[in-house]
N, C-alpha and C positions, 0 to 999 in steps of 0.2 A: 456464485455459490457456482461451479463448474459444472459442462458437459459438454459429450462430446458429442460434437453432432456427427453423420452420416450424409454425407455430399456424394449424389445420385449424378451419375452421366449416362450422357446418351450414347449407343455404342452405334459406328453406323456396321453395314456388314454384314454374313455369318460365318456359322465357326462349321467348318466341315469334318468329320472324325468315320473314319476309316481304321475296321474293329477286323479280327478274325473269329471262327466259330469262340475259341475259348472267348477273349473277350466281348465278346456278345453276348454271353453265356453272364460271366459278373457284373456286367453294366447292365444286364436286366437286377440279378439281385441289388445290384446298391440302389435300382430306383423303387426296389419291394419295401427296402430298408426304410431309404428317407423317409415316402410314401408314409412310411407309421409314422417314424419320429413323427414331421405335420403332424397326421392328426391328434395324437400328443399333444403334441406343445399351444395345438392350437386348442385343446378343448382347456390347459391347465389355464390358457389366455381367456377367457369365457369363463371362466370360474374364478380367475383371480377381479374382471373385469367385473364380475356382476358381484361381488360384495362390498366392492367399492362405488356401485350406483346407487345414486339418491333417491329415496322417492317418499316424494313430498316431508310428510312432518313425520316420515322414520327416524328415529333416537341413529345418533353419527358419532363416531370418539371424535371428543373437540381435536386431538390432541395430534397435528398436522403427518411427525413420525407416524401413528398405525396408522389412519389413510396412505400412506403414500411411502411405507419404509427406503429406505436405502434399495437401490435398481431394479426399482418401478420402472415401467418401456415409457419412453420419453411417449407414448399413446394417450397411459393413462392418468399421467398426469393434467394433459391435455385436456382428456374426458373430463374433469373432474366442471361444474356449472362456473364455476368461475372466473378459470383459464387454469396459464398456467404461470405460477407462478414462480420469480428470485428472489429469493432473499439473502439480503443479507444485516450481519450484526454488526453494529459502527455502535462509539460511543459519541453522549455531546455532553458539552456544556455552559455552563449558563454565562449571560453577556457578564464583560464586567464591571460597565456601568452597573449593573442590578446589589454585587456583590461585596463594591467599596459603602454602603451605608453600609452593611452590614456589618464588614469587624470591625465597620468606626465606631457601631452600640457593644459590639463585645463584652459583656459581662462577668463574674466570677460563675465560677460552673455552683448550681443553685438544686439543688432536689424540693421538688415544692409539696408537699401531703393533705393543701387546699382548707376543709376547716379540722381532719385529724387532728390527736388531746396524740400526749407522749406516747402515753404507753400504749395504743394501735399503731403509733410508726413506729415502736419497738417491737410489735410482732410482725408486721408486716414486714420487719428487713430479716426477724431472726426466719419467717415462715420461707423468705424467699433463697435460704443461705445462706449470707453473713453469718463470721460468727459470734458468740456472746463477747468478741475482742471491740469485734472490728463496728460492732451496734453502736457499746461505748463508747468510742472515741467518738462516731458517727454524733452523737449526745451528749457530747461532754459539751458545754454551758458556751465556748470558744463558736467553735458551732454552729448548737443549734439557736433561731429564732424563731417565739413563737407570740401572732401577733390574734388577738378577741376572731379574723374570718380566715386565716393562717400561721399549718407551721412548717418550716422552710429545714432544711440546711445544708450547712457550707462547710461542703468534704473541702480537704486538702485534696492537694496533691497522693501525696505519700494512700491513705483512704482509698479513694480513686483506680491507683493499680495495681489495690489490695486484693480486689476482683477479682476473681478466676472466668473465665469468658463463659463459662454456663449460668452460674450466678448472676453475673451483669445482665445478662441477659433475660432470667427471670425476671429484677429487681427492678429492670427498664419497664419492662415489658408492664408491673405494676405504676409505675411512675405513668408509662403512656397512657395510663386506662385517666386518669387526676387533670387538673387546671394548671397551665403553667409548664410542662413539662413539654416545649417547643421540638426537640433533637432528637428527646427517647418517641413523639408521635412520628414523629418524620426524617428518621432517622436519614443518613448516610447510607445510600446499598452500594456495595462491593459492585461493581460488575464484575460479571463469574466467578465469584467468588476467590477471584484474584488479586491482592493487596498490589501484587510487585506486578504486577499487567497498569494496574489500576494509576498507579503512578509512572510507570511506563513512557520516557522522553519529556518526562516532566520539567527532570533540572532538579527539584527538589530534595532539600540536602538527605541523606543515608539517614538520619542521627530522629527527623522527623517522620521517615515510611516505616523504620524500628517502635518510634511508640503508638501509629496508626495502630499498629501492631499487635503493640499488647495490647490495645483496646478493644477493638474486633469482637463483636461477640453475634454470636447464630440463632439465625429466625426464621423459623421451619426449615428446610434446607439454604440457605440465602446467606448471605452475612454484614452486620450496620454496623456502621460508625456512629455516638451518639455526641463524646466529650469533644465535641467543636470549641466550647469556651475552653477549656482548659485547653486544648491544642492551639487556638491563639496565642494566652496569653504567652505564654510562652518562647514566643517570635518573637524577637528584637525590634522589630520596623513596621511600617505597613505596608511596603511592596516583597520582603516571607508570608505575610499572612495572607498578600492578596494571591500572590503563588500558590498558596495550595491551598488559600480557599476555591479559586477556583477550576485545583485539579479535583478536591474534593467531591463537584458537584458533575464532575464523567457521570454519564447514567447508560446501562445499553438500554439500544434500542435496535431495529430491527428499518431498515432501509429497504421497501421491495418493490417492483417493477412485474406488468406484469409485460411477458413474453408472443410478438402475436409473429406467430409461420404468414408464408403465403395460405397456409388451407387451413388457416386457424377459420372460426362455426364465428362469427362477428356479431350474427346475431343473435347467438344463442349466449355472450360475455356481455353484450348491456341487455339482453332482461336481466344478465343474474346484475349486475352495477350499473341497472338505469335511475333505479331510484332517486332520488330529490339529486339524480345528473340531463342536464344540459345537453339528449345525444344528436342533435340536429351539433352540436359543436363540438363533440369527438368524433364524430364518426368521420370524416376524412382525416382525421389525423390516423387512425387508425387505419381506416384504406389505405394510406400511401407508407405508410412501415407493410402492412399486406404486398404490398408490390413489387416490393425490396426482396432480392434473390432467399439471401434466407430467412427471412420477418429482421424485425426487431424492439428491444427491449422497451415499457414507458414505466414515465413513473405510472406509480398508484398513484399519485395527487392527481393526473387528468383521472379522474371514475371514481373521486372524492364528493360531496357535498361543496356550496361554502364555505359553511361556518370548519369542516374538516382542515378544509384544505389550505383557509387564512391559515386553521394557526399547529400546522400540524411540526415535528420535531423546535414548535418556539418556545418561548417563556411567558405566561402573564407576568405587566407590569405588577412591580408591590400597588400592595391596594392601600388601595384610600379610605381616610373614613365615609361610612354610608354606602360603600359600593358594597353589592350587593356577592356571597362567595362563589368564584370563581371552581370548584373542588371538581372532584368525576360527576358527580350525580349532573347537575346541573351541564357538565360537557355531556352524560351522556345522551341524559330526554335530549338536547340542542343540538347533536348532532343531523340533522336532518333540517332546524331550523332556517331562515336567516329573512330576517335580524337574529337573532339569541333570545327564547324567551329569561327575563329575571324571576318568573316565577319560581320558577325548576329548582333557583338559591335555597327553595324553604320542602327542609323534609318534607313537613308536613303534606306541603302541597304534590310531592312528587309523587309520596306514595297513592294517594288521590290518584293523584293519576291516572298511574299505575295498572291498579284496580282497577277501574271502569272504563282502561280501554286497553289490556291489556292482555294476555292469559298465557297460562302456562308450558312450559315444555320444554321435555324428556335433555335434551339436549342444542347447545348452541349449532345451528349449519344451515340461517337465514343471516343475509345481510341486513344489516339494522339490530336486528336479537341484544334484548337487553342479557348482560348476563352480572346479575347481583350475587358480593360476596360476604356467608353471613359466621358472624365469632361464635365461639363454642354457647349464648348471649342466647340465637338467634337475631342477635341485630347488624343489618344491614352496613358493612363498616366500607365497600369501596362498591362501584359499578364500571362495567363497564362498555362497549358496541364491540359486536362481535361482527369482521369485517370475512374472514373464511382461511380453508385448514383452519390453524391453532392462531390464529393472530386474529386483535382489539388493539380496538382505538381507546385510547385512555387515559387517562392526568392524573395521575399520584398524590392527594390530596389539595388540601386548599393551603395552597402555598404557594411565591410564587418563583420560588425553589424548584415546581418539579412544573418542568414541558405537557406537553399533549405530545404525547407520542404512540411508536406502535412497541407490542411485544407479544409473545407466545404464549398462550393461554397457561402453559402448564409454568410459565416462569411469571406471569402475576398471579397467580394462587400461590406459591413459595413464599411473596411478601407475604401474605395475612395469613399465617401460621404460626402463629405466635401459639399456640398450645400444643407441636408437637406432633399434630398432623394438621393433616389438608383440614381446608373451609370448607366448610359449606357453601353450594354454587345453587344456585334458583335459578333457573332463565326461565325468559317475557319475550314473546313476539307481538305484537300489536296485532290488533284485530282491523283492524285496515290493511291488507297488503302493497295500497298503494298512500296510504298513509307518509306525505313528504312534508309536514309546517307543524305548529302548532295548532 
């Protein structure tokens, strides 16, 4: 994020003005006009600052663009309780060693409907917008498999490619609700909704990129891709599959720094970020940056608790048998915990803990607020930890393909806008403001 810095210089000596009578009159009038403009400007700045001042638990807009619109003065941004943030958009990829086992396990594309019987599957497909011809083709004996516990379809490439983006979005949303449809439940998210930018610099063949473009579909205000198995089976060898899979794993993230200036109020900064932080270990570094003539940026990592600091921008190892669910709720509830409490792998325990130890607030405005995302039925489908401005710490999904990352809240909500409108959001705050453990 570029910023224009204003450098102040100390000037020795004075300035001598020599004016005749006419010049004196003009000069005096200019002083009066300038003074009036300064008063009006000061009133405007005071009014703008009063609108951005946090007062206890009063509702605030979580969108940083609302709190700090373009063109706001540096003084206004620096007056925020969290300090002056410098935010950059980045993309990150999964480690190659995590991807290799996944592409080796690649299976033929399959749509799983669980215990639904054929008439129910037909109705579902028609209600999602598939034509009668597409539905008949999908339910043909050559593609249909029925067992006592599961009905599944092994769609051919022609059927998958025949779905329009709108039909694919509705149909895959329904499949995401059913078991064993992994890539529908956890689709690849197109960074910035730009497929060309997604593959920029990857050296992936243009024909593969074109195929991905034909298979992406909207979800809320974002774009998703779920036909991973189809794409992998169309590639001739493992090196190409690895290259494509690694590129598909790219995800948008935020790189956040705190700008420390010579006049930064470090006490206020540490009051905001001090929860779960060893202040005595952090203060010397902040003071050293403050002594620089123009200050310097410090990574937000230095201000986060150990749990988040060790995991941010990393991917969990592939899950082991009987291992706890390393999902969004486990990550959110353990944000201040060291070591993490695996009881939060249970949604039942997490819900009970929230009811006993947290209370509802209108908006996320305090570091550590828990942001819950609910679907149309009122079920909690995601959670995240509020940091500052409109930024949250989050992990999307219980799988090793999703990293711990920082996101803008509006972008996070767009990922869960399944049914056309924004999802419902609830915010909870710990009853003990000094809470920093389980």
